[in-house]
VOGU-3710 file (C-alpha; in Angstrom, 3 decimals, decimal comma):
1> mskvdksaad> 5,987/13,544/8,745  6,867/16,841/8,180  4,246/19,987/7,296  3,226/19,939/3,701  0,102/22,397/2,169  -3,508/21,134/1,962  -3,110/20,395/-1,496  0,189/18,035/-1,136  -2,336/16,215/1,750  -4,922/15,700/-0,500
11> rtegdinqsv> -2,163/13,551/-2,347  -1,752/11,012/0,349  -2,237/7,955/-2,314  -0,176/9,479/-5,197  1,589/12,194/-7,310  -0,860/14,840/-8,894  -1,585/13,725/-12,747  -2,029/17,207/-14,238  1,176/19,491/-13,666  3,729/21,633/-15,225
21> hrsswqkkvl> 6,191/18,917/-14,402  4,084/15,988/-16,129  3,484/17,599/-19,133  6,698/19,171/-19,788  8,117/15,294/-18,969  5,384/13,740/-21,521  6,576/16,542/-24,669  10,049/15,493/-24,625  9,301/11,816/-24,325  5,848/10,739/-26,087
31> neetcallae> 5,795/9,812/-29,094  2,435/10,139/-31,698  1,762/6,310/-30,995  1,384/6,823/-27,677  0,241/10,507/-27,672  -2,641/9,451/-29,368  -3,551/6,199/-27,102  -3,712/8,119/-24,299  -5,825/10,608/-26,264  -8,428/7,933/-27,264
41> dekyfihqsl> -8,000/7,002/-23,159  -9,424/10,000/-22,208  -12,142/10,087/-24,364  -13,765/7,084/-23,386  -12,678/6,392/-19,292  -14,291/8,796/-16,855  -11,715/11,794/-15,527  -10,778/10,726/-12,095  -7,861/12,471/-9,618  -4,932/9,840/-9,733
51> stpcltaler> -5,511/8,233/-12,948  -6,453/10,612/-15,483  -5,033/11,918/-17,594  -2,650/9,088/-17,636  1,310/9,439/-17,546  1,879/7,013/-20,721  1,306/3,794/-22,089  2,724/0,486/-21,394  3,093/-2,414/-23,649  4,541/-5,390/-21,532
61> shgsylfdtn> 6,126/-6,113/-18,256  8,482/-8,421/-17,079  10,019/-9,132/-13,947  11,095/-5,577/-12,171  9,947/-3,832/-15,312  7,554/-2,210/-17,176  7,682/-1,151/-20,961  6,412/1,403/-22,741  5,344/2,362/-26,078  7,758/5,042/-26,681
71> gksyldfhgn> 10,248/2,157/-26,468  11,266/3,085/-22,679  11,831/0,937/-19,686  11,523/1,516/-16,052  12,315/-0,003/-12,875  8,952/0,049/-11,238  9,484/0,468/-7,658  5,119/1,000/-7,410  3,184/-1,441/-8,660  0,285/-0,611/-6,876
81> sshqvgyghp> 2,177/-2,626/-3,841  1,083/-5,953/-6,192  4,348/-6,982/-7,543  5,910/-8,951/-5,041  6,984/-11,769/-7,049  7,575/-9,632/-10,371  5,671/-9,370/-13,166  4,580/-12,390/-15,144  6,860/-14,923/-13,162  6,470/-18,408/-15,061
91> hvvaaiteem> 5,698/-20,299/-12,135  2,049/-18,222/-11,298  1,555/-17,865/-15,819  1,763/-21,246/-15,487  -0,514/-22,247/-12,763  -3,286/-19,470/-14,337  -2,854/-20,623/-17,487  -3,259/-24,508/-16,751  -6,133/-23,573/-14,412  -7,952/-21,559/-16,629
101> qrlpfsprrf> -7,795/-24,331/-19,139  -9,173/-26,814/-16,648  -11,736/-24,623/-14,336  -11,872/-21,092/-15,564  -15,204/-20,474/-13,308  -16,416/-21,725/-10,737  -20,336/-20,542/-9,581  -20,976/-19,762/-5,632  -23,186/-22,795/-5,114  -19,631/-24,759/-5,497
111> tnrpavelak> -16,453/-24,839/-4,324  -13,036/-26,135/-5,738  -9,809/-27,259/-5,062  -7,808/-24,764/-5,611  -9,982/-22,307/-3,021  -9,868/-25,197/-0,789  -6,526/-25,722/-0,773  -5,362/-21,652/-0,433  -7,832/-21,462/2,434  -5,932/-24,587/3,460
121> klaqlspgnl> -2,815/-22,654/3,008  -3,468/-19,342/4,674  -4,803/-20,521/7,255  -1,218/-22,783/8,148  1,024/-19,565/7,482  -1,589/-16,831/9,343  -0,616/-16,286/13,116  -2,794/-17,358/16,088  -6,027/-18,556/15,209  -6,820/-16,545/11,759
131> nrmlfapggt> -8,389/-20,236/10,458  -11,713/-19,064/8,594  -11,909/-16,707/5,818  -14,074/-15,295/2,630  -12,139/-14,504/-0,659  -12,944/-11,721/-2,489  -12,335/-9,834/-5,822  -10,369/-6,844/-4,582  -8,751/-5,415/-1,462  -11,816/-2,796/-0,818
141> sangialkla> -14,113/-5,723/-0,991  -12,112/-7,925/1,869  -12,524/-4,773/4,156  -16,285/-4,291/3,341  -16,393/-8,012/4,540  -14,321/-7,245/7,696  -16,727/-4,351/8,531  -19,754/-5,794/8,165  -18,529/-9,113/10,360  -17,661/-6,617/13,156
151> rsvtgrfktl> -20,875/-5,417/12,646  -22,587/-9,337/13,078  -19,884/-10,476/15,511  -20,463/-7,544/18,219  -23,930/-6,139/17,869  -22,506/-2,799/17,411  -21,789/-0,591/14,834  -19,079/2,141/15,496  -15,805/1,998/14,531  -12,663/3,568/14,792
161> sfwdafhgas> -9,706/4,425/12,262  -6,977/6,982/11,493  -7,517/10,597/9,920  -5,339/10,412/6,352  -5,817/6,639/6,502  -6,685/4,585/2,937  -8,950/1,406/3,037  -10,251/1,848/-0,332  -12,134/3,802/-2,645  -15,881/2,466/-2,188
171> ldaisvggea> -18,333/4,549/-0,174  -18,098/1,657/3,034  -14,069/2,311/2,809  -14,211/5,930/2,381  -16,359/5,896/5,665  -13,423/4,512/7,700  -10,845/5,888/5,518  -9,279/9,499/6,287  -8,643/11,197/2,961  -10,162/14,512/1,881
181> lfrrnmgpll> -9,652/13,629/-1,692  -11,708/10,392/-1,462  -14,633/11,930/1,223  -14,773/15,621/-0,136  -18,405/16,179/-1,816  -19,671/12,587/-1,173  -22,189/13,375/1,273  -23,425/11,899/4,234  -21,051/8,421/4,489  -21,839/5,726/7,469
191> pgciqvpapg> -22,658/6,298/10,314  -20,867/5,445/14,026  -17,427/6,094/11,770  -14,896/7,964/14,064  -11,665/9,115/13,132  -8,379/9,855/15,695  -5,287/11,379/15,268  -2,630/9,066/13,701  0,755/9,376/15,392  2,937/12,034/14,401
201> shcfgvdkld> 0,243/13,788/13,149  0,108/17,618/13,810  -2,718/18,149/15,850  -3,803/19,603/19,092  -1,324/22,571/18,770  1,873/20,250/18,920  4,841/19,657/16,133  3,520/15,439/16,504  1,173/13,556/18,122  3,580/11,187/19,986
211> wqkalgyiey> 2,532/7,488/19,920  1,833/7,432/23,435  -0,133/10,516/23,362  -2,229/8,559/20,692  -2,665/5,631/22,487  -4,132/7,699/25,320  -6,699/9,468/22,397  -7,793/6,275/21,567  -8,599/4,901/24,696  -10,650/7,600/25,696
221> vmvhegdvaa> -12,750/7,981/22,155  -13,397/4,382/23,231  -14,455/4,695/26,745  -16,717/7,121/26,169  -17,769/5,747/23,347  -18,918/2,624/24,869  -19,728/0,635/21,609  -17,429/0,612/19,330  -16,818/-2,392/17,183  -14,078/-2,450/15,958
231> fiaepmrctt> -10,573/-0,325/15,108  -9,615/-0,872/11,706  -6,062/0,305/10,539  -2,550/-0,115/8,437  -0,067/-1,857/10,986  2,245/0,797/9,045  0,886/3,273/6,929  2,391/1,844/2,973  2,586/5,185/1,129  4,391/7,432/3,984
241> idippvqfwr> 6,349/4,607/5,466  5,285/5,195/8,795  6,145/2,247/11,131  4,869/2,479/14,726  7,703/1,464/17,332  7,074/-2,186/18,437  5,322/-1,723/21,569  2,548/0,640/20,146  0,520/-2,263/18,443  0,606/-4,626/21,293
251> qireicdrhg> -0,549/-1,560/23,712  -3,882/-0,856/21,072  -4,228/-5,222/21,211  -4,416/-4,963/24,794  -6,933/-1,937/24,876  -9,269/-3,501/22,139  -9,679/-6,738/24,751  -10,099/-5,013/27,271  -13,076/-2,676/25,841  -14,334/-5,446/23,655
261> vllifdeipl> -13,257/-3,683/20,546  -12,151/-6,280/17,298  -8,374/-5,653/15,692  -9,130/-5,150/11,709  -5,638/-5,168/10,291  -5,599/-3,823/6,607  -2,441/-5,437/5,747  -3,501/-4,850/1,483  -0,286/-3,139/0,392  1,675/-4,898/3,080
271> clgrtgfmfa> 1,663/-8,480/3,475  3,361/-11,438/1,509  6,507/-10,144/2,593  6,869/-6,807/1,455  7,969/-6,362/5,382  10,023/-8,830/5,394  7,665/-11,175/7,400  4,850/-13,044/5,987  2,200/-10,908/7,297  2,969/-7,200/8,522
281> ceyyavvpdi> 1,533/-7,929/12,074  4,421/-10,483/12,449  6,920/-8,048/12,865  5,310/-6,721/16,162  3,878/-10,205/17,527  0,533/-8,962/17,124  -2,969/-11,190/16,343  -5,779/-9,183/15,035  -8,963/-10,228/15,554  -9,674/-9,791/11,252
291> lclgkglggg> -6,647/-9,705/9,131  -7,645/-7,950/5,133  -4,878/-9,279/2,488  -4,936/-8,337/-1,376  -2,817/-6,843/-4,446  0,225/-9,136/-4,475  -1,760/-12,420/-3,250  -2,724/-12,560/-7,187  1,038/-12,853/-8,140  0,929/-9,049/-9,786
301> ifpmaatlir> -1,854/-11,033/-12,055  -4,790/-11,355/-10,852  -7,424/-9,814/-8,396  -7,326/-11,545/-5,524  -8,271/-10,561/-1,790  -8,801/-12,582/1,308  -10,321/-11,743/4,372  -8,863/-13,921/7,622  -10,894/-14,011/11,309  -10,114/-15,691/14,539
311> edleidpaqa> -12,137/-19,099/14,534  -13,660/-18,938/17,944  -15,711/-15,943/16,680  -19,271/-16,730/16,633  -21,334/-15,884/13,278  -24,580/-15,509/12,038  -24,453/-18,387/8,816  -27,515/-16,977/7,835  -26,145/-13,428/6,889  -24,490/-12,564/3,113
321> lghytheksp> -21,205/-11,301/4,148  -19,118/-11,109/0,908  -21,325/-12,975/-1,432  -19,253/-11,863/-4,606  -19,733/-13,693/-8,411  -15,882/-14,395/-8,105  -15,524/-15,307/-4,602  -13,658/-18,790/-5,062  -12,309/-17,698/-8,461  -10,278/-21,104/-9,194
331> vgcaaalatl> -7,871/-19,339/-11,590  -7,430/-16,548/-8,863  -6,696/-19,086/-5,821  -4,321/-20,754/-8,101  -2,688/-17,859/-9,008  -2,242/-16,972/-5,012  -1,177/-21,107/-4,284  1,219/-20,375/-7,477  2,706/-17,032/-5,157  2,691/-18,360/-1,642
341> eviadehllq> 4,880/-20,804/-3,475  7,229/-18,686/-4,897  8,091/-16,873/-2,016  8,327/-20,145/0,018  10,823/-21,400/-2,673  13,008/-18,206/-3,369  13,098/-17,270/0,014  11,551/-14,066/-0,525  10,892/-12,818/3,465  14,878/-13,665/4,150
351> rsrelgrhtl> 15,499/-11,576/0,398  13,403/-8,922/1,582  14,779/-8,459/4,945  18,531/-8,584/3,930  17,750/-6,287/1,164  16,090/-4,501/2,514  19,056/-3,132/5,737  21,389/-3,478/2,772  18,773/-0,221/0,765  17,988/1,225/3,737
361> aalhrlrseh> 21,980/1,561/4,866  22,413/3,432/1,815  19,480/5,357/2,018  20,853/6,561/4,956  24,112/7,445/3,325  21,988/8,972/0,660  20,840/11,561/2,945  24,467/12,528/4,680  25,084/13,955/1,027  22,151/15,440/-0,016
371> plisavrgvg> 20,165/18,521/1,901  16,575/17,588/0,455  16,841/14,539/1,967  15,250/15,495/5,740  14,435/11,569/6,879  14,602/8,227/5,786  13,093/4,841/7,024  11,421/1,616/6,261  11,455/-2,159/6,806  12,008/-4,885/4,482
381> lmlgieitpp> 11,419/-3,729/0,677  8,908/-0,665/1,855  11,235/2,209/1,695  10,781/6,127/1,515  12,342/9,001/1,588  11,319/12,536/2,988  12,086/15,513/0,852  11,916/18,854/2,614  14,459/21,017/1,418  16,495/23,589/3,868
391> agftcsatda> 15,659/27,030/4,931  16,308/29,819/1,715  15,687/26,500/-0,830  13,350/28,428/-3,441  11,143/25,616/-4,307  8,477/23,800/-2,001  9,231/20,463/-0,795  6,162/19,416/-3,163  7,409/20,606/-6,001  11,031/18,764/-5,515
401> aeqilyaaft> 10,013/16,071/-4,848  8,128/15,632/-8,188  10,954/17,584/-10,018  12,915/14,568/-8,708  10,390/11,686/-9,600  10,061/12,837/-13,341  14,249/12,514/-13,432  13,918/9,663/-12,711  11,288/8,625/-15,392  13,876/10,156/-17,780
411> qglsfkisag> 16,133/7,919/-16,093  14,068/4,407/-16,134  13,063/4,467/-12,579  9,494/4,603/-11,581  8,399/4,979/-7,598  5,410/6,691/-6,225  4,999/9,982/-4,472  3,167/9,627/-1,251  2,109/12,940/1,081  3,313/15,467/-1,509
421> nvltltpplt> 6,983/14,507/-0,432  7,614/11,441/0,483  9,366/9,286/-2,224  7,514/6,054/-1,786  9,563/2,896/-3,122  8,192/-0,284/-3,105  10,179/-3,067/-5,549  9,710/-6,114/-6,192  10,768/-8,875/-4,116  12,553/-10,598/-6,731
431> isdaemdaal> 15,133/-7,696/-7,838  18,447/-8,292/-8,446  21,131/-6,842/-6,706  22,348/-5,009/-9,717  18,639/-3,684/-10,406  18,419/-1,896/-7,042  21,991/-0,511/-7,715  20,695/0,983/-10,488  17,325/2,728/-8,938  20,000/4,085/-5,936
441> niiaasiaqv> 22,018/5,621/-8,252  18,810/6,990/-10,325  18,174/8,547/-6,949  21,187/9,893/-6,238  21,167/11,426/-9,698  17,979/12,650/-9,611  18,349/14,636/-6,577  21,268/16,081/-7,197  19,855/17,231/-10,056  17,078/19,039/-8,459
451> evkfglnrqs> 19,598/20,409/-5,762  21,923/21,512/-8,810  18,999/23,338/-10,321  18,402/25,443/-7,276  21,948/26,414/-6,539  21,908/23,811/-3,567  25,309/22,168/-3,311  25,598/18,657/-2,210  26,977/18,521/1,443  27,716/16,037/4,243
461> rni> 26,146/15,743/7,266  25,829/14,179/10,797  22,810/12,006/10,865
//
C-alpha cells in the first residue's frame, strides 16, 4: 500500500460520504423522490462515518445489479462482500421462503434440523478438525465468540492483531482492530490487546515492512509478553487486497504452536469462494484453531455468521460464549445451506479461480496503458487497483481515486475505495463474462477520463 495522507488512512474501510465529488454527482443524478428519501434517512438515523449521509436510495436488486430510485442500474462490485451468489438467487430465496413458512424462529433451548444440517455441512467442508461451532447473527459477534473462546481455552487474555485491521465495530472488535476511525475517542478499550505493524506498512523508518521482518517482530512480541492467548487476523486483507506469500502464514502457524497461541482467522469477508477456495486459509494450506465466517454465508439476504473451532480444544460447558437470541435461526441456516448448495452446483469455486485469473490479466494490461495505476493485485474474485499519480500530477491519489469512483457510478458500476487510493473490486461469483467485460470497460473509461482531465496522456510502460 502506498503512502497516503492520514485522512485517507482513516478511510481504510470505505470512501468518504461527504465530499465535493459526492455532492456534485448527486446534484447531477438524484431525482426529487430520491432526495426526499435521503433527507428522511438523515433525519431519523444517527449520523456516523461511512454511512451517513447515504449516496442514493435503492429500490431493488437482482443478480449482479443494484437498481436505485432514479432508474439507474449498477453492476455491484462492492456488496459489502456479502453477495457471492449474487442478489436474490432463486434457490436461496426458495429455501428462505419455505423455512419462514415452516419454522420462522427457534427459541434457544431448542435445536432444529436446518441448524444441525448446516453445522454438519460446515464441519464436512472445513479444513482440518474444525468440527465444533457456534452460530451468530453477524460477523462481529462471531469474532467476539472467538475472543472469548481463546480466553476460556488458554486461561490467558492477551491478543495480537495488526494495526489497520478491521474485525468489526463493537467495543471488543475495535479493541483488537487497528483502525483509528473506529477507535478514536472511545476511551479505554479491552486490556491486553496488542497491535503489531502489518507487513507492507510503513514503520520503523523503512519504506515498507517486509514479510520476514514482520514474522520476527510478531514472535518477538509473543516471547516478551509470554502469555498471549490468540493472534487474530484476516489471512488476506480484503479491502486493500494485500495477499501475504504462502510461506508467511505457514510460519505464523509454527510460531503460534511454539508459544501456545491460538490462531484465529477472520474470514468473514473472504469465505465461500471469494478467493477461489471455499475458505481463504486453504490457499495457504494452513488450518487455524478458530475460523470465523460471515457476510456471504446468508446468501446476500439473511444475516448469518459462524465460529468454527478445533474439535480437541477443551471448553468449559458452564460458560456462555455466544448466547444470541437468533443463534440457531432456522431461516438463517436454511439460507446458508442453500448458499453452499449454489456454490457447489454452479461450480463457483472453479469459476472464481478461472474468471479471477482472466480479470487480473486484464487489469495488468490496463496498468500498462494507464499511468494512474501503480499496481494491481488479486486472487480469485478479490481484486484491487492501486491509484498513485505520477510526479507532477496536480491531484492527490485520494482525490484521483474518488473521481474515478464517481465517473464509474455515472456509467453504472459500483465498487469500494479502500485506504483512500485502492479501487477494491469484489463482484458476485455468479457474474457473467459479458458483465465482467462491461465492468472492465467502465473502469478503463473512468480512469482515462480522470487522466485526460488533468492532462495526463495515456501511455504504455513495461511492467
